N, C-alpha and C positions, 0 to 999 in steps of 0.2 A: 915317677909321676905321682903328684899328691892326689889323694882321694877326697871326694866331697863328703863332709859329714852327713850322717843320716838325716839330721834336722834340715840341713840345707837342701838335700835331695827332695824331702817332703814338701818343703816351701816352694822349690822351683816346679815341682810337679803340680802343686795346687795352683800356682800362678799361671802355668801353662794351660791347665784345664779352664781356669776362669777366662783366659784370653780367647780360647776356642769357643766357649759356651755364651760369653756375654759380648764379645767383640769390643771390649773396652780397651781404649788405647794403652800401649805398653807403659806409658808414663804413669798410669794409675794402678799398675799391677804391683808396685812396691810401695812401701810406706816411707821410704827415705827421699822420695822426689816429689815435688809439687807439679801441678799441671802448668804447662807453658801458657803465657798470657794470650797467645793468639787463638787458643781453642776455648777460652772461657765463654766468649759470646756464643759460639756455636753450641756448646754444651748447655748453656742456659736456655737457649731457644728450644732445643730438642727436649731436654729433660723437664722443662716447665709445662710441657703438655700433659704430664702425668698428674692427674687431679685426685682428690680424695672424696670418698663417699660423704664425709661429714661437712664438705665445704658449703653445702646448701644451707646449713645452719650455723654459720660462723658468727662469733661476736664482733662488734664494731672494732675498728682499729684503735690503737691507743690515742691517735690524734683526732679521733672523732670522724674520720672519713668512713663512708659506707664501704663495706668489702666489695671488691670487684668480682663480678660473677666469673666462675671458672669455666674453661672450655670443656667439651666432652672428653672423658677419659678413654684412652685406648685399652684394649683388652689386656695387653702386657706391656711391660716396659720395653721390650724389644720392638714392639710395634711402633713406638715413638721414634726409635733410632735406626730401625731397619735391621736389627740383628736377627738371625734365623732361630736362635735359641737364647733363653735368658734364665736367670735365677731371681728369686725375690730379693729386693733391695736390702731386707733385713740381714741377709747373709753377707752383704758387702759392708755392713756397718762396722764390725770389729777391725776390718782392714783399712777403714777411712775415718778413724775416730777424729782425725784433725779437721775433717770437712764439716761444714755447717749448711743449713738450709739456704737457698738463694735469698737475696736481699728482698725480693718481692714477697716471698712467704713470711719472713720476719716482719716486714713492714705491715702486713695485713693480719699479723697474729695467728698464722697457720701453723699448726704443729703436726708432726707426723702421727699417723694412728698407730695402734699396736699391731694390727694384722693388715694384710693386703699391701697394695702398692702404696708407698708414701711419697713425701716430697723429695725431689732429687736433691742429693747432697751436692754442695758447691763450696769452693774456697774463695769465691769472688767477694771481695769486700763491699761493704755498703756503698751505694752510689752517692757521690758528693753533690750531684746535680739533681734538681727535681725532675720528675717525669713530665712528659708532654701532657698538657691538659686535655681532657676528653671533650670533644665538640658534641653538643647535644644534637639529636636528630631534629631536622627541620620539617615541619608540617607544610605541604605544598598546597593545601586547600583550607586554609584558615579563613575565618570569617571576614577578616580585614583584607585578605588578598583578592585579586581579581578572580572572578569565577572562571573555573577551568573550562576548557572545551570539551564537551562530552563526546564520547564515541558515537558514530552514526552507523548502526547496524540494522539488522532485520527487526521489523516491527510488523507482525502479521496477526490480526485479531483472530483468535481461535487456535493459533499455532505458537504463539509466544506470549510470555507474560513476565512481569517483574514487580518489585514492591511499588514503584511509582506508576506502573501501568499493569494493574491486575488483568484488564480485558484485552491486552495486547496492542492497543492503539498507542499512537505516538503521544507521549506525555507532553503536557504544555511547556515544561522546563526544557525539554530537548529540542531546542531551536534548530540545532545543526541537522536534525533528521527531517526537518520540514523543507518545503519547496515552494519557491515563487517561479511561476512559468510566465515569461514575458513574450507575447506574441509580436512578430515583426512582419511587415509585408504591405503591399499596396492594396487598395480596396478590391473587392471581388476576386480575392485569391483563395478563399476557403478557410480563412483563419477562424471565423466563428464556427464553422462546421468541425474543424479540428478540435477546438476547445470544448465544444459540446460533447463530442465523442469521448475525449479524454476524461471529462467530468463524469459522464455516466459510468465509464469503466472504473475509475478510481473510487468512486463513491460505492459501486457494487462491491469492490474489494474492501469496503469498510474504512477507507481512508477519507476523512471529511474533506471535500473538495468544493470549491465555489468559483464561479466566473464573475469577474468585475469588469464590466463593459463600459468603456469611456463614451462611446457613442450614445448609449442610453442616457447617461447623466448629461451629456452635451444637448441632446434634444429636450430634456426636461428644463435645463437652464435657459435655453434659447427661447422656448415656446411658452414657459410658465405652466405647462400641463404635464400630466403624468405623476409619478411617484418618485420621490427623492431617496437615494440610497445614502446611508451614513453608517457609522460604526455600530449604532444601536438598532438600526433598522435594516432588515435583510431584504433580499430581492423581492420585488412585488410582480405581479402579473400586469403588464402594461395594459392600458385601456383598449388599444388597438387589438392586442391579443384576446382580450376579453370579448370584444365584439366578434372576433373571428370565430372563437369557441361557440358563441351563442348562434351564429349563422349556420354552423355545421359544415357539411361537405362542400357547399358552394364557396366558402371562404378559405378553402385549404391553400391555394397559392399565396394568399396574403399571410396566412398562418405560417407557411413555409418560409417566406421571406423574413417575417418577424423573428422566427426562431433561428434562421441562419445568421441574422445580424446580432441579436441579443443573447443567443444561447438558449438554454432551457428556460421556459417560463415557469419557474418554480419559486416556492417560498422557502421558508425555514426547513432545513433537512430535506430539501428537494421534494416538495409536495407533489403527490401524484394526482392523476385524473380519476381516482377511484370514486364510484358512485356507490355509497354504502347505505343500504337500508338497515333499519333497526332489526335485530333478530326476531323480535316478536311478530313483525309484519313482513318479513321476507319469506320467499318461497324456498322450500327445501324438499328433499326426497323424503317421503314418508317412511321408507324403509330404514332410514338412518335415525339414531336416537337424538332427540333435541337436547338442548342444554338444560341441565336439571335446575331446580330451585336451590338457590344458595351458591351455585357455581358462578364465579366471576365472569361477567360477560366479555366477549373479545372487544378489542378496540374498534369501534365502528364509526368513528368520526375523524374528520381532518378539518381543523379550524384554521382558516387563513386570516391573518390579521388584516384589518382594513387599511385603505390608504391614509397617509398623513399629508398635511399641506406641504407643498414643495417650498423649498427655500433656495431660490436661485442665487448665484454669486452676486455680490454687490457691484454695481456699475456706477461710473461717474456720470450722473445726469441730474438735471435740475428737479427740484421737488415739484415744480408745477408742470413738468414735461410728462405727458401721458406714457405709460409703459406699453410698448408694442413688441409683438413677437419678432424675433430676428429672422431675416431671410436666410434659409439654409440651403440655397442653391450653391453652385460651384464657387461663386464669389466669396461665400462664407469661409472657404477654406484657403483663400488666397493669402499669402503671408503678408501682403501689404495692407490687408484689412486688420488694423491694429486692435480695434475693439473685439472683433471675432477671435483674433489670435489670443488675446488676454483670457477670453472666455474659455477657449479650447485648452489652454495651458492650465487654468485654474481647475477646470473639470478633470483634467488628467491627473493632477496632483491630489485632488480630493478623492478620486477613485483609488489611487495608489495608497493613500492613508487608510481608506476603508479596508483595502486588502491587508495591509500590515496590521490593522487592529485585529482582524480575523485570524491571521496566522500567528503573530507574535504574542498577542495578549488573549486571544480566544482559543477555541478548541480545534481551529482549522489545521489540517495537515498540509494541504496544497491550496494556494491561491493563484488564479490565472488572470493575468492582466491582459485583457483583450482590447487592443488598439492598434493602429498602424505602426507607431513607434519606428518610423521609416528614416529618421535622421540620426546621425551619430550624436548630436547634442542632446536630443531627447533621451536616447538610451543611456548616455553618460549621467544625465540628471536622475534617471530612474535608479541606476545603480548606487549613486551618492545617497539618495534618500533611503533606500533599502539598508545600506550599511549604517546610516545614522540611527535607524530605528531598530533594525534587526541584528546589528553587530556583524562581526566577520563570519560567524558560523552559518548564518542562514544561506541556504543553497539557492542559487539563481540559474535558470535555464532559459535561454533565448530559443524560440521556436520560429523560424521564418518559413513562410509558404510562398512559393514562386510558381507562377503558371507560364510555361513556355508554349504550350499547345493552345492554338488560337480557338479551336472548337471548345475546349474546356473553359477557356476564358470567357467566350461569348455566352456559354451556358450559365456561368456564374453571374455574369452581368444581367441575364434575364431574370435571375432570381432576385436580384436587388431592385428591379424596377417596381415591383409591387410592394416593396417594404414601406415602412412608415415615413421615410424622407420623400417618397413619391406617391403617397396614398392619393388616389383620385386624379392623378396626373396622366395625360396621354402618354402611352408607352414609348412612342417615337420621340417626343419632346423629352421624356425622362431619360431615354438612352443617350441623347445628345448632351444633356446636362451632366449626366454621370461620367461620360467619357471626358468631358472638360474637367471635372473634379480629379479624375485619375491623372490627367496630364499635369495638373498643378502638383500633385504629390510626387510625380516622377521627376520633376525638376530638381528636388532636394533629396531624393531617395538615395540612401547609402546602404547597400546589402551587407549582411554579415559576412565577415571574412578576416582580413589582415589585422585590423584593430583588435578584434576579439581574441585572435590567436596570440598576438604579441602580448596581451594582457592576461593570458591564461583563463579566459572566460569560456564557460560551457555553452554550446549551442548546437542546434540541430537544424538543418536546412532541408525542407521537403520540396521536391520539384514535381509538379503536376499531381499533387495529392497522392504521393506515395510511389510514383513511377521511379524516382531516384531519391536517395536520402544520403546526406553528408552529415557526420557527427564529429564534434571536437570536444574532448576532455569531459565526457559526461560522467558526473560524480554523484554518489548517493543512491541509496536503495530506491527511493521514489522516482528519482530522475531516470533511473535504469528501467523501472517498470513502465514509465511513461513512453520512453523511447522504443522499448520493445513492442509496445502496443502500436505506436506509430508505424512501425515496420510492417504491420500485418492488417491494414484495412484498406478497403477500396470502395468505389462508388458503383460498381458494376450492378445493374439491375438483376434481381434474382428473388426467389421465393425461399423462405425458411418456414417450415411447419413443425409445430410442436404438439404432441399428444401423449396421453398415457396409454398404457397397454390395454388390451381388451380385458373384459372382467375375468378374474381368475377364481379358482376353487377357494382360495384363502379369502378373497373378497366376499364371496358368498357366506363363508363361515365367520366373517367379521375379524379375522386375525391379521395381525401386522407382520410385515417382513416375510420371511420364508421364501421358497422357491417352487411354488406350486405351478401347475398347468392352467391353461385357459379353460373356462367353462364353455358350454355350448353357445352361450351369448356372446362370449368373448371371441370365439372362432368366427361367428357370424360378423361381428364388428370388424375384425381384421380383414375379411374378404371384401366387405363393402368399402372399406377405406382404400384398398388398392384400386378398385374400380373408379372411386371418385377422383383419386389423384391422377389416374390416367387421363381422365377428361379434363381436369383443371390444368394439366401440363400442356395439353394441345391448345386450350383456350388462352392460356397465358402467352403462348408464342404468337398467336394471331393478334392479341391485344398490343403487344410490344411492337410488332411490325406496323400496325395501324398508327400507333403513337409516333413512331419515327417518321412515317410518311407525312404526318400532319404538323411536324415540328418545323419551324422556320425561323430564320434570323436575317434581318431585324424583324422585330415583332410587328404585327398589324394592330390597328386600334381595336381595343377590347379584347385582345388576346392575353390570356392569363395562364397558359399552359407552358411552363418553362421546360426545356429539354433536361434530360439526366446529364449532369456534368461528369461524364465518365470518360477516362482516357482509354482509347482503344475502340474497336469495332463495337457498335451498340447492338447490332443484331447478329449474334453468333449462336451456334447450337449449344444448348446447355445440358450438361450431364445432370443426373438426378441421383443423389446419394441418399440412402436410407441407413441411419445409425441406430442401433439398439443397444440396450444393456446386455449383459451376459447372463441374465436371469431368464428362465424358461418362458415366462409369461410375456416377456418383451420380445424375445427371439420368435416365438410362435406367432406374434402379432405381425411380423414381417414376412412370414412364410408365403403369403399370396402374391407378393411382388415378383416380377419376372427378373431373373438374374441377368438376362441379356439387356434389359432396358434400365435397370437400377443397380447401382453399385451398393451392395449391402455389406455392412461392417458392424461387428459387435465391439463394444467399448465397455470395459469395467468402470470408467469414469462415470458412466450414466447409470450405474446400479443404484437401487434404492438406498436411502439412509439406513444404516445398520443400527438396530435397536438393542444391541448387546444382549444382556440377560433376559430382555423382554421380548426377543424374537419368537414369533409364533403364538403370542398371547392375544387375547381380545382386550378391549379397553376396560371392560368390567373386571376382568381378571387382574389387570395391572392396577386398577383403582383399589382393589381389595388387598393384593399381595404387596404392592409397593406404593402405599398411599402417600408417603412423604415425597417420593420421587415424582409421583403423578401431579402433586401440587407444585413442586419446584418447577417442573417443565411448563406447567400451565402459566406460571408467573412470568417466565421469560424464556420462550421457546428458542429464540435466535441464539442465546448464549448457552443454552442447556445442552449437555452431552449425555447420551445414554450410558449407564454404568455397565461394566463388564467387558470381557474381551471383544475387541472390535467395535465397541460402541461409538457412535458418531453424533454430531450435531449439525446444525445448518451451516455453521462456519466451516466445518470440515467439508461439507458438500461444495460450498463455494469455492474453496481452494482446490479441490480435486477436479472440478470441471472448468477450471481456468484455461487449460489447454484446449478444451472444446470450444470455448468462446473465441479464443484467438484464431482458431482454425476456421470457425464460421465467418469471422471478419475477413480472414485472408482469402478464402476461396471465392470464386465467382460462379459456382454451380448451385443449382437448387439442392435443398437438403431437407429430409424429414427426420425428426428425432423422436423415436418411440421409447419413452422412458417411464418414470414413476412420479408419484405425487411431489415429494420433496424436491427432486431434480427439476421437474417442470416448473415448480414455483420459483426456484432460483433462476432458471432460464428466462422466464417471463419477467421477473424483477429486473434483470439486466436489460432486456430489450425495451421494456417500458419505463425504465428509469425510476423504479418505485422506492419509496422510503425503506429503510432497513426495518422499520417497525411493521411494514406490510408484508415482508417476505414470508415469514413463517405462518402467517394466518391466511394466506391467499386462498380463495376458493378455487379449486382445481379439480372438478369431479371427473369420473369416467365418462366416456362418450363425447368429450369436447375435442375439437380439432382447431388449433390456433394458427392463423396464417399471418406472417410478418414479412413485410417487403421493405428493405432499407431504402431510405430516401435522403436527399441532401439535407432535409430539414428534420430528420428523425426516422422513425419506423411506422409505416402504415400498418394498422392493426385490424384484422377481421377475425370473426369467430363463427365456427360452424358446429352444429350439434347433430349427433346421430339420431335419426328417427327410425325406430325398430319396425314400426308398421310400414314405412315406405322403403325400408332397407337402403336408405340414402341419407345424405347430410343436407340440412337446411341452414341457410344463412341467417344469422342474428344480427340485423343491422344496428339495433340499439344496445347491443351487448357491451357491458362495462365490467372490467374486473372489480371484484368485491371481496371482502374478507369472509372467511367461512362462518357459517351460523350453526353448525351441528358438531357434536363431539367427534363424530366419525371424520369430518373434514378438518377438525382441529388438531389432528395428529401432527 
């Protein structure tokens, strides 16, 4: 047998070792054979992943093309081809001297470096065909292209912010995050009550919301009296409402009907009914420090713009024909009355234009279109106009109110009889005419349902003001918030009381925050409050029973006391809840209430605003130590947040007591909330529908007990003040909420 020469043994051993250590195909282990053509492409793809450190600074290619950026380099050559072990390519070069760099490397002028992993060697000839051209990346949001639809996500003032919305409110450009609510339903179904409640809630959450009532514009156009709404003129207080306010308590039924029909009688930014004396002339506690010279005065005025001349729609009439008010009885709403039909149609579309000006081009987040919108043709026309002006992004939510309970329906009708359409009319005749008007609407009434579902339209149907709710494809954050709120309110008669805790030891020392005990005066206040509410609870039950006994339908001549439109038994035993914060001064203020008679519960949501690093300091200490922060907060208290761990602002308080508000709207029991100054301000701002500018400056001293009774037209408000000498509470019939006038109350 022939023996193998030593040279050949050494060469065979070396090739075998290389095969095991590099996993290179056998065809590459000798220099006498070339690679087969079927493996060239695979080798090129795998080996071309090996890149050079110097590739970042390569010279341009000979043909002038810019060098193509190289992919990331693997740690070793074996990482590119999956081999378990590898050797540097420079060790392979003597054995593959006939191989050359791949055509792509030669084409781009890339040369192997001296050290490290270099360009993979290849015997592939240069390609005779040009490579595929590179397609440049297309920009999807160029100035010439159609504006893209922006995402609709959370926008919560105080909890979110962005470059286009530093304060967290919905930016004007984010039309898709805004909402148009279109009311649907026959007259006297509680539509305006629902719109008023939603407006108050959404504005309290700092989402600018406004009601656009077609009936108000229709009355202005038909009578030539009142104030006209337009895109540049905001809601005015109607003259009938103004007269009711001047008359006081005797005109409350007329006031109720006006508010039920037209929504909140507010001006720009929902002006409140604050009566605001100048700080220099207002009364204040002498124990509290007055505003110092040079300090900016709090905002103490609300200026309501005056009325402007009405501009009713143009009618076809002769120049020498005297203009007369149009009769607005039931015949006015008959479809065969062509002149009235044109007027009503024009008023509806002008009102919708005002709404779209506010939402699409203005600062509004939610616009509520308050009208019957009872026909399919009218709703189709509304959607068409919204899409023409607001585009496909603007969210639309239809809200229909249906009354199946006859007692509830009759109560709603009673509220309508003393409204502006029947002002000064005998209630019996007014009721007859109103029922004729409703019958005309019923002939063409098409409820929400199949058509909206077939066309993927969002809607909510409320039956008997919350007894039953049906929803379909509710989309968007604001729409979800509105529907969630609609699920949780009712018309049950009940009392809600709000007060601050009794005087604490920190109050005596002038410190803010903390968790101190009550002072002797505070303990005395807590005991007197429990006795007072025991008596008021009994008196309220007697008053409600008497009211139910004297409520009748149909009304008698001169009767202006409408029943409460509440679904369910009107006279039922009411539980009484007492809610406190988890701070000692609040818990101790409820200690005198009997556990058997009152349901007492502690809630962290009702805790005082956390002052962060300033907890436990006096105002004088804050002004000296944190002068810059002191001035920043005084400039804008609503947006300000205390620095340091746990520091809060008023917007944080609003968001954390939102579950409390929803629960108060849902429950039918009486409730007393014993809380703190900032929380009491926010609660009162919600129930009274105050401006956001009023919230943080509201005067809310110790010793005040506020009584709130929900009504179909709003909230009836009373104030009681503790008299230490009598050890009892005295009613303040002329009390009006006002802004604070002392540094202590300006916290």
